[in-house]
C-alpha positions in Angstrom: 74.7 85.9 65.1 75.2 87.4 68.5 73.2 85.9 71.4 70.2 88.0 72.5 70.8 90.1 75.8 68.2 89.1 78.3 66.9 91.6 80.9 68.7 89.6 83.5 72.0 89.9 81.7 71.5 93.6 81.3 70.9 94.1 85.0 74.0 92.0 85.9 76.1 94.2 83.5 74.8 97.4 85.0 75.4 96.1 88.6 78.9 95.0 87.7 79.7 98.5 86.3 78.7 100.1 89.6 80.5 97.7 91.9 84.1 98.3 92.8 85.6 94.9 92.0 89.1 95.6 93.5 90.8 98.5 95.3 94.3 99.5 95.3 94.5 99.5 99.0 92.3 99.2 102.2 93.0 101.3 105.3 96.0 99.8 107.1 97.3 97.8 104.2 101.1 97.9 103.8 102.2 100.0 100.8 105.3 98.8 99.0 108.5 100.8 99.5 111.8 100.2 97.9 115.2 102.0 98.5 118.6 102.4 96.9 121.7 104.0 98.4 124.4 106.2 97.0 127.8 106.9 98.6 131.4 107.5 97.4 130.2 107.3 93.8 128.7 103.8 94.2 124.9 103.4 93.7 123.2 100.2 94.9 120.3 98.4 93.3 116.8 98.6 94.5 115.9 96.6 97.7 112.7 96.0 99.4 112.2 97.6 102.8 111.5 95.2 105.6 107.7 94.6 106.4 107.9 96.6 109.7 109.2 99.7 108.0 106.5 100.0 105.3 103.9 102.7 105.4 100.3 101.6 106.2 97.8 103.0 103.9 95.9 106.0 105.4 97.6 105.6 108.7 100.2 108.0 110.1 103.1 105.7 111.3 106.8 105.9 112.2 109.5 103.3 111.6 113.3 103.2 112.1 115.8 101.9 109.7 119.6 101.3 110.3 121.3 103.2 107.6 123.9 101.5 105.5 126.6 103.8 106.7 126.2 102.2 110.2 127.5 98.9 108.7 130.8 100.5 108.1 132.6 103.5 109.7 131.5 106.6 107.7 133.5 109.9 108.2 131.6 113.0 108.6 133.0 114.3 105.3 131.3 111.5 103.3 128.0 112.2 101.6 125.3 109.5 101.7 122.0 109.5 99.9 118.9 107.3 99.7 116.3 107.1 96.9 112.9 105.8 97.6 110.1 104.5 95.4 106.5 103.8 96.7 103.4 101.9 95.6 104.9 99.4 93.2 107.4 102.1 92.1 104.7 104.3 90.7 106.1 107.1 92.8 109.9 107.6 92.2 111.2 110.2 94.7 114.5 112.3 94.1 117.6 111.5 96.1 117.3 112.3 99.8 120.5 113.5 101.4 121.1 111.6 104.7 124.7 112.8 105.2 125.9 116.0 103.4 129.5 115.4 103.7 129.9 118.5 106.0 128.9 116.8 109.3 125.2 117.3 109.0 123.1 114.1 109.2 119.3 113.6 108.7 117.5 112.5 111.8 114.4 111.5 110.0 112.8 111.3 106.5 109.2 112.5 106.4 107.0 111.2 103.6 104.0 113.4 102.9 101.6 111.0 101.1 98.3 112.1 99.6 95.6 109.7 98.8 92.0 109.7 97.4 89.7 106.8 98.0 91.8 103.6 98.0 94.7 105.0 95.9 97.9 106.9 96.5 97.9 110.1 94.4 101.2 111.8 95.3 104.2 111.3 97.5 106.9 113.9 98.7 109.7 113.5 101.0 111.8 115.9 103.0 114.4 115.5 105.8 114.5 116.7 109.3 118.0 117.4 110.7 119.3 118.2 114.2 120.0 121.8 115.0 123.4 121.0 116.1 126.1 119.5 113.7 127.1 116.0 114.8 130.5 114.4 114.8 129.0 111.0 114.5 126.3 109.7 112.3 122.9 108.7 114.0 122.4 105.0 114.9 119.0 105.0 113.3 117.0 107.1 110.8 113.4 107.7 111.6 110.9 107.3 108.7 107.6 109.3 109.3 104.7 108.7 107.1 102.2 111.4 107.1 98.9 110.7 105.2 96.5 113.3 103.9 93.3 112.5 102.3 92.3 114.4 99.1 88.5 115.0 99.0 87.0 112.8 96.2 85.1 114.4 93.4 83.7 111.1 92.5 84.7 111.4 88.8 84.8 107.6 88.4 81.1 107.3 89.4 80.3 110.0 86.9 82.0 108.3 84.1 80.2 105.0 85.0 76.9 106.7 85.0 77.7 108.3 81.5 78.8 104.9 80.2 75.7 103.1 81.5 73.4 105.9 80.2 75.1 105.7 76.7 74.8 101.9 76.8 71.2 101.9 77.7 70.3 104.5 75.1 72.4 102.7 72.4 70.6 99.4 73.3 67.1 101.2 73.1 68.1 102.6 69.7 69.3 99.3 68.5 66.1 97.5 69.6 63.9 100.3 68.2 65.7 100.1 64.8 65.4 96.3 64.7 61.8 96.4 65.6 60.8 99.0 63.0 
């Protein structure tokens, strides 16, 4: 036989349903970012970005990275690409061309990140290049994180109210059928 539900237990259950126990992120929290590289037909494995280069939830920030092609001499005719994944790899971005092999190098990678409440909803990236073709690769690539808040329609709260109402009506129906 199931234990009887006391009014205090019912109130505790309802309060628990309406409380946000955990959030994905709070304002300013670092958001995970991993990267892999591709050049000359060789693709690296995923590696975590250093803490100082991570985006901060809901805060427009900039960071610099030293591209892998600066660790060895890269000719202007060599293509070099980066692939990023954000928020525990939930958002896998397409390859971003840093060097096109024709002398054009990206100056910065801009991440347009949309969020709702405390969760990342979408991420897109594009590059910004210099107007003048360069004969040498840049010493650093700038990462720009631009955050845009999506207005909340509060669907989650609506579902909670629907669930609690159904639960209470079901409980009343059960109690009524037991008492009759």
